[in-house]
N, C-alpha and C positions, 0 to 999 in steps of 0.2 A: 327259115329265118326265125330268130328268137323275138319275143314280144314281151313287153312289160304290161301287165294288166293291173290297173289301179282302182281301188275301191276306197274312197274317203268315206268316213262314217261318223255319225253323231247320234247317239241314243237310238241305235238300230238293233237292239238285242232280239227283237221279235223276228227279224228277217235276215240278219247278217249271215247266219250259218248256211242258210239255203243259197244265198248269193255266192258264198265261197264254194259250196258244193258244185254250183253250175260252172265254176272255173275248173274244178278237178275233173269234170266229165268231158272237157273239151277234146275233140279229136285231134286238135293241134296241141302237142304236148311240150313244145319248146317255149316255155314261158316262165316268168317270175311273177309273183303276186305281191303287190305293195298294199298293205292295209294301213291307212293313215287316219288316226283318231283325231277328232276335232273337239276334244275336251268333253267326251261323253261322261254322263253322271250315272248311267245305268250299267249293265253288265257287258256292254258291247266290247270294251277293251279286253275284258277277261275272256270272252269268246274268241277274239282275234288271237290272243296270246296262247290259247289252247291248241292251236293248229301246229302240229309238230311235223314240219316238212321244210327241208332246206331251201325250197323254192319260194317260201313265204317269208316276207319281211314285214315287221310291225313297227310303226313309228308313233310315238305319242309324246307331246310336250306339255300336256295338261291345259292347253289354251284353246279358246274357241275363236278361231280366226275366220271362219266361214269358208264356203266351198271354193271360191275363186282363189284364195290364198293357198289352200291345200292343193289345188290342181297345179298351180305354179310350182309348188314344192315338189310335186310328183315328177315334173320334168327334170328337176335337178337330181332327184334320187334315182331315176330310171337307169338301169344298166344298158338297156338295148335301144336300138334306133327306131323301133316302132312302139307306140304307146296306145293301149286300148282303155277306153273309159267304161265305167260301170258304176251304177248307184247301189248303195248298200241294201235297198229294199226291193231290188229287182232281180230277175233271173235272165239267163240267156240260153239260146239253143246250143246244144253240144257242137254244132258245126259252124257257129258264128265266126270264131277267131280264124279257123282254117280258111274259110271262104274270103274273109276280108284281107288276110295276110297274102293270099294267093294273088289277089288283084293288085295290091301294092308291089308285090315282088315282080309281077309281069308288066307293070305299067309305071316306069320310073318317073313319068311326067305328072302322075297323080300324087297328091299329098295326103288326102283324107278319103276314107270310105265309111259310109254309114248304111244302116239297114232299115227296113221297116220294123213295125212292132205289133204285138198283141197288147191291147189295153186290157188290163185285168183288175179284178177286185183284190182286196187284201187277202182273201182266201183263195186266190188264183183261179177265179172263174172268169172266162173270157167275156169281155164286153163288146169289143169290136176289133178290127184289124185295119192297118193302114200302111201303105208304102208309096213311094213316088215312082211312077212309071217311067219317067225320063231319067237318063243317067246323069245329067248335069243340071245346073241351075245358073241363070244369069243374075247379074246384080239387080236388075229391075224386078225379076221374079222374086228374089229374096226379100226385097223391100216390101212386096205385097203380102208375103206369107212366109213365116219361118217354118219350113217343113223338114229341116235337118234334125234328125233325132240325135241329140247331143250325147246322151249316155251310151249310144251304140256306135260312137266314133272309134275308128282305129286310124291313127295318123302318124306321120313321121315326126320324130322328136325335133328335128330341125324346124318344122313348121310351128310347133308350139313355142320354140325358142324365139322365133320371129314375131309371134303373135300371142304374147302373154295375156292372161285374163285380167280385166280391170277389177282390182280389189275394192274399188270405191262403190261398185254396184252391188246391191243386195239381192237382186234377181236379174234375169236376162243377160247374165255375163256371157253366155254362149252366143246369143244373138248379136251382141255387141262385137264379139270376136269375128263372127261370120261377116257382118257388114263392113267392119274395118278392113279385114283382109280382102274382101271382094272389091271394095272401093280402091284398094291399092293393087288390084290385079294379082292377088296372092291367095286365091281360094280355089285351088284345083281339086275339086271334090267329085267323087262318083257315088251315086246312089245304087244300092242293090235292091231289086224289086222282090225282096223276100222279107217276111216277118221273122226275124231271128232274135228279137229282143222282147222280153216280157216285162211290161212296164206297169207297175202299180201306180195308177194315177187317180184312183177313186177319191182320194182325199186331197187332191191337188187343186181342186176348184174352189178356193176360198177367196172371198171378196177382196181382202186386203192385198193379197198377192197379185190378183188381177189388176187392181188399180195401180199398184206400184209398177208392175210390168208395163202397163199402158203409159204411165208417166215417163219411164225410162225410154220406152220405144219411141215416143214422140220426140224426145231429145235426139235420138239416133236418126230419125227421119229428117230432122232439121239439119243435121250435120252431113248425112250421107245421101239424102234423098234427091239432090239436084233440083231440077225445075219441078219435079212432082212432089216436093216436100210438103206443101200446104195441103194438097189433096190427100196425101198419106196421113197427115196429122188429123184432118177432119174425119177421115175414114176410121182412124184409131179411136176417136171419141165415140163414134157410132157403135163400133164393135164392142168397146168396153161397156157401153150402156146395155147392149143386148145381152152380153155374157153375164153381167152382174144381175140383171133382171131375172135371167133363168135360174141363177143360184138362189136369189131371194125367194123365188117361187118354189124352191125345193126340187128343182128338176135337173140336178147335177148329172144324173145318168144320161139324160137327153143331150146335154152338152158334150159328154164324152162320145156318145154315139154319133153325133154330128161331125166330130173330128175324123172318124173313120167310117167303115162300112160293116154291115152285119156279116157274120162268118157263115156263108152258105156252103162252102166247099167242105165236104165231110172228110176228105183226105187231109186237108189242112188242119182241121179240128182234131182228127185222130193223131196226127203228128204232134200237135201241141200237147195233148194229154199224155202221150207216151213219153215225151221228153220231160214233162213235169214229174211224172212218176219216176223216171230214171234219176233225176236230180234228188228227189225226196228220199229214195232208198240208198243213195250213195253214202258210204261211211268213210270219214276222213279222220 
């Protein structure tokens, strides 16, 4: 099966080329790559346009519409019935797309597949690893914790068409989509208990983003939380306070480690370093 891989980007010149390289090393080679610029002012667009391959399409209108709008545009631009997400500052394992496509191909009742992740620093040093042991998630479980790795999603185009992102939200657009779809019994997702996505989140723990995500989250809980909505709203305030306190104290790395677990498996760590090296030395 062919798959559309989409990388929206904004001022990502430092990381974009490596993200693209990790597409080119995929063991699943039936893909197109959509690079969609969100009004970058650095050399990101120049890097994207430098990729000379018929499978790569670059789109730019010079505007800064934000992520949700660009992801909705990707659905309209995609040639194929499967769409894979990826952020411009991340990397992915060479086997990621092959494994996710295989699950969707063999399970027509499933609409979305996501993987676990390595949390890494900007210079690709592993911080922690996390994945979900269960294959599925209920609406009540999703309300208590968003454990779906958004950028590691591969989903059917028809699902995205039924569940567009809310462009009014500045953050947590993914969580809003999950809750809305789950509330409407349209969230047939499967987790893969493997860390196949390499997520640079070292600089994602900023206070403004946390507070805004908490604010939006509480509105979602009120709308989709049913009889547990007030408990969930109170719990959100408490979690927000703890997380912000950790950041204020300069303990960001502790927050990231709490989200996952230490990497004790040497084979897992060796695989990570080998795959990073393969991506780095790839010439495109």
